[in-house]
C-alpha positions as MATLAB code, in Angstrom:
seq = 'MWIADNWKDYEILDTDSGEKLERWGEYRLIRPDPQVIWTTGRGRDWNRPNAHYHRSSKGGGEWEFFSLPKEWSISYRELTFRLKPFSFKHTGLFPEQAVNWDWCGERIRRACESGRTVRVLNLFAYTGGATLAAASAGAQVTHVDASKGMVTWARENAAASGLADAPIRWLVDDCGKFVAREIRRGSRYDAIILDPPSYGRGPKGEIWKMEESIFPFLQSCSKLLSDAPLFVLLNSYTTGLQPAALTYLLRAAMDPVMPGSVEAEEIGIPVTRTCLCLPCGASGRWTPDLT';
ca = [
     -43.060   40.351  204.578;
     -42.972   43.541  206.476;
     -45.257   43.021  209.534;
     -47.154   45.824  211.349;
     -46.800   44.178  214.603;
     -46.306   47.155  217.138;
     -50.100   48.022  217.508;
     -51.837   47.996  221.020;
     -55.003   49.549  219.884;
     -55.835   47.487  216.817;
     -55.522   43.748  215.897;
     -56.982   41.315  213.407;
     -58.483   38.836  215.775;
     -59.581   36.058  213.256;
     -60.216   35.609  209.466;
     -62.605   33.215  207.913;
     -64.628   32.885  204.650;
     -63.795   36.068  202.961;
     -63.931   38.295  206.163;
     -61.867   39.464  208.945;
     -62.671   40.129  212.690;
     -60.893   43.230  213.830;
     -60.550   45.225  217.124;
     -60.219   48.873  216.738;
     -59.641   50.036  220.375;
     -62.832   48.735  222.251;
     -64.855   48.123  218.952;
     -65.018   44.918  216.970;
     -65.747   45.291  213.296;
     -66.288   42.562  210.665;
     -65.354   43.556  207.217;
     -64.592   41.786  203.971;
     -61.116   40.965  202.876;
     -60.514   39.262  199.236;
     -57.237   37.715  200.557;
     -59.305   35.633  202.937;
     -59.900   32.629  200.635;
     -59.882   29.953  203.368;
     -62.573   28.602  205.685;
     -61.134   27.937  209.231;
     -64.483   28.167  211.268;
     -65.736   31.016  213.603;
     -65.635   30.987  217.436;
     -67.572   33.042  219.926;
     -65.593   36.094  219.245;
     -67.545   36.600  215.862;
     -70.859   36.554  217.745;
     -71.190   40.255  218.982;
     -69.544   42.599  216.722;
     -70.170   46.224  217.023;
     -70.709   46.559  213.239;
     -70.532   44.368  210.192;
     -69.807   45.477  206.616;
     -71.820   43.376  204.171;
     -70.558   43.069  200.529;
     -73.235   43.142  197.829;
     -73.061   40.540  195.005;
     -73.905   43.486  192.818;
     -70.875   45.412  194.015;
     -70.265   47.738  197.002;
     -72.283   46.999  200.172;
     -73.428   48.562  203.332;
     -72.692   48.685  206.959;
     -75.024   46.788  209.644;
     -74.443   48.764  212.984;
     -75.101   47.290  216.385;
     -73.364   49.334  218.992;
     -70.735   51.514  217.232;
     -70.283   55.407  217.820;
     -70.300   57.667  214.653;
     -66.678   58.586  215.678;
     -63.934   57.283  217.825;
     -60.132   57.434  218.245;
     -57.112   54.944  218.451;
     -53.466   55.427  218.894;
     -50.278   54.237  217.426;
     -47.426   55.194  219.390;
     -47.366   59.094  219.929;
     -50.045   59.393  216.911;
     -53.887   59.411  217.402;
     -56.375   58.752  214.710;
     -60.043   59.558  214.435;
     -62.004   56.745  213.000;
     -65.412   56.676  211.292;
     -67.056   53.796  209.048;
     -67.798   55.199  205.699;
     -68.305   54.118  202.177;
     -66.795   50.718  200.783;
     -65.954   49.218  204.239;
     -63.206   51.775  205.261;
     -62.685   53.287  208.583;
     -60.187   56.037  207.565;
     -57.031   54.240  208.415;
     -54.936   51.516  206.917;
     -53.221   49.845  209.856;
     -50.822   47.789  207.944;
     -49.024   50.968  206.865;
     -47.482   51.404  210.414;
     -44.700   49.525  209.378;
     -43.791   52.059  206.911;
     -44.461   54.963  209.342;
     -41.846   53.279  211.722;
     -39.437   52.898  208.847;
     -40.022   56.486  207.428;
     -39.726   57.932  210.917;
     -36.465   56.354  211.894;
     -34.786   57.579  208.653;
     -36.163   61.183  209.170;
     -35.466   61.376  212.668;
     -31.944   60.287  212.312;
     -31.348   62.635  209.598;
     -32.895   65.720  211.779;
     -30.715   64.716  214.589;
     -27.648   65.176  212.362;
     -28.830   68.759  211.853;
     -30.620   68.480  208.464;
     -33.743   70.014  207.546;
     -35.955   67.399  206.056;
     -38.519   68.205  203.559;
     -41.193   65.350  202.949;
     -43.600   65.131  200.070;
     -46.657   62.863  200.824;
     -48.886   62.315  197.689;
     -52.347   60.652  197.586;
     -51.958   61.348  201.342;
     -55.426   60.145  202.591;
     -56.040   60.779  206.338;
     -52.362   61.665  206.920;
     -50.970   58.519  208.653;
     -47.501   58.966  206.918;
     -47.731   62.751  207.194;
     -47.997   62.597  210.854;
     -45.313   59.727  211.367;
     -42.963   62.093  209.316;
     -43.799   65.474  210.960;
     -43.558   63.684  214.431;
     -39.983   62.578  213.406;
     -39.163   66.313  212.719;
     -39.887   66.833  208.990;
     -41.419   69.658  207.080;
     -44.209   67.879  205.123;
     -46.244   68.629  202.058;
     -49.635   66.655  202.303;
     -51.300   66.490  199.001;
     -54.718   64.766  198.278;
     -57.441   65.337  195.756;
     -60.289   64.929  198.335;
     -61.126   68.082  200.457;
     -62.896   65.659  203.051;
     -59.797   63.555  203.296;
     -57.519   66.580  203.791;
     -59.879   67.923  206.493;
     -59.635   64.541  208.198;
     -56.046   64.456  208.073;
     -55.696   67.800  209.849;
     -58.246   66.608  212.501;
     -55.866   63.730  213.014;
     -52.772   66.066  213.257;
     -54.790   68.015  215.967;
     -55.533   64.949  217.907;
     -51.764   63.888  217.743;
     -50.711   67.236  219.018;
     -49.307   68.279  215.648;
     -51.725   71.121  214.851;
     -48.793   73.596  214.699;
     -46.276   71.290  212.982;
     -44.825   72.428  209.786;
     -47.300   70.820  207.408;
     -48.621   72.078  204.126;
     -52.227   70.931  203.697;
     -53.184   70.825  199.917;
     -56.199   69.847  198.067;
     -54.962   69.178  194.507;
     -54.657   66.641  191.696;
     -51.265   65.048  192.545;
     -50.121   64.945  188.858;
     -50.606   68.630  188.310;
     -49.128   69.485  191.584;
     -45.901   67.620  190.866;
     -45.707   69.137  187.426;
     -45.962   72.667  188.966;
     -43.379   71.711  191.682;
     -40.932   70.655  188.755;
     -41.489   73.958  187.109;
     -40.961   75.854  190.264;
     -37.650   74.136  190.981;
     -38.800   72.683  194.269;
     -37.067   69.723  195.855;
     -37.902   67.180  198.702;
     -35.567   64.757  200.714;
     -38.309   62.192  200.585;
     -41.375   61.276  198.777;
     -44.263   59.007  199.814;
     -46.780   57.703  197.313;
     -49.915   55.677  198.225;
     -51.699   55.974  195.018;
     -55.171   54.313  194.373;
     -55.712   51.662  191.764;
     -58.138   53.982  190.106;
     -59.333   57.490  190.954;
     -60.263   60.829  189.796;
     -58.931   64.348  190.557;
     -60.936   67.348  191.742;
     -61.641   68.226  188.177;
     -62.564   64.710  186.886;
     -58.794   63.870  186.220;
     -58.594   59.992  185.664;
     -56.024   57.884  187.490;
     -55.190   54.341  186.439;
     -52.402   52.833  188.283;
     -50.969   50.462  185.712;
     -50.971   53.291  183.076;
     -49.932   56.163  185.067;
     -47.440   55.164  187.716;
     -44.237   54.758  185.807;
     -44.284   58.388  184.106;
     -45.622   59.662  187.514;
     -42.469   58.251  189.378;
     -40.273   59.582  186.579;
     -41.680   62.908  187.239;
     -41.354   62.673  191.065;
     -37.688   61.766  190.778;
     -37.045   65.242  189.364;
     -38.128   66.484  192.714;
     -35.615   64.705  194.692;
     -32.904   66.965  196.562;
     -29.070   66.239  196.138;
     -29.167   64.175  199.142;
     -32.472   62.377  199.444;
     -33.402   59.946  202.040;
     -35.857   57.642  200.375;
     -38.913   57.155  198.044;
     -41.683   55.053  199.259;
     -44.186   53.481  196.931;
     -47.219   51.647  198.148;
     -49.475   49.432  196.006;
     -52.952   47.781  196.697;
     -53.388   46.927  192.977;
     -53.575   43.318  191.946;
     -50.700   42.432  189.751;
     -48.260   44.904  191.150;
     -46.429   42.613  193.306;
     -43.134   43.355  195.187;
     -41.176   42.322  192.132;
     -42.978   44.776  189.853;
     -42.541   47.537  192.487;
     -38.717   46.846  192.521;
     -38.570   47.126  188.716;
     -40.774   50.374  188.708;
     -38.622   52.116  191.212;
     -35.368   51.118  189.964;
     -36.330   51.962  186.404;
     -37.691   55.472  187.444;
     -34.886   56.233  189.824;
     -31.559   54.828  188.274;
     -31.506   57.384  185.535;
     -31.401   60.089  188.390;
     -29.172   58.659  190.943;
     -27.967   55.324  191.970;
     -29.574   53.562  194.659;
     -31.183   50.382  196.002;
     -34.710   49.056  196.251;
     -36.375   46.646  198.770;
     -39.853   45.573  198.256;
     -42.030   43.169  200.075;
     -45.641   42.313  200.926;
     -46.896   44.115  204.049;
     -49.199   42.394  206.608;
     -50.570   42.193  210.132;
     -50.656   39.319  212.460;
     -53.823   37.424  213.055;
     -54.262   36.673  216.720;
     -56.083   33.237  216.687;
     -53.753   31.601  214.181;
     -50.484   33.526  214.615;
     -50.221   33.795  210.761;
     -49.976   36.910  208.923;
     -52.679   38.274  206.617;
     -51.244   40.005  203.651;
     -52.351   43.533  203.018;
     -50.774   44.996  199.913;
     -47.069   45.565  198.949;
     -44.382   48.416  199.449;
     -41.184   49.312  197.599;
     -38.505   51.419  199.308;
     -35.824   53.344  197.318;
     -32.704   54.485  199.156;
     -29.666   56.196  197.548;
     -26.481   54.480  197.510;
     -24.126   55.845  200.145;
     -20.644   57.025  198.998;
];
């Protein structure tokens, strides 16, 4: 498992009976988590949360607020993220992705220090965690998401992180249509980051289903790689797409284009009370074979 264990402003304090108790800066939230299928008891830490998201038996759910501001910020290394509770239990950040931000940033920074100009394409880019990590490491980034609200939020995070003037293209677009146009234009990128949803709709109602769409989409993305690429990173929160499946997907899509290697693992976050790690999805990393 790849573990996001370098946080100072975030931690999972405890897990029990389908829920996790988290610290986001100075605020404590209780949110549901389908991975928490155990019952280990709750101490006093659970008694006074700032907010609690209650899952409905009919689907969805709602927040119960006690003493939580509408917005607040936390930091990871040199990056700052603005948070706010919104629909379906989210806050605008997936802290487990920090382990991938570090991995991508290290490779981008090393390439930039060697004198390269590094172009990164971040697809399904959400509120910009990977975009900011790549830009902070020195890359030119194209950030694409179908939600105008998410792209606006990502730009706010960039400004909060001192990256308002960084070379980032902010695009509200359907990722599939954007990639198809980039292929026709002959555009090339040194690294591609994909964080696709299990299910989603584009700005004009385009339907995305991970199991049906991801392999042909990866094949299309492979056509955008430069002659000397750094990596392709694929994240998955879809049940059934485990690390072994991500490995097969990336190898099958990338091998016809360029020989390379794939590593794939679960990603997770330590739980303070138990010293165990909560699984939070999976990631696959393709890198070219060095000759």
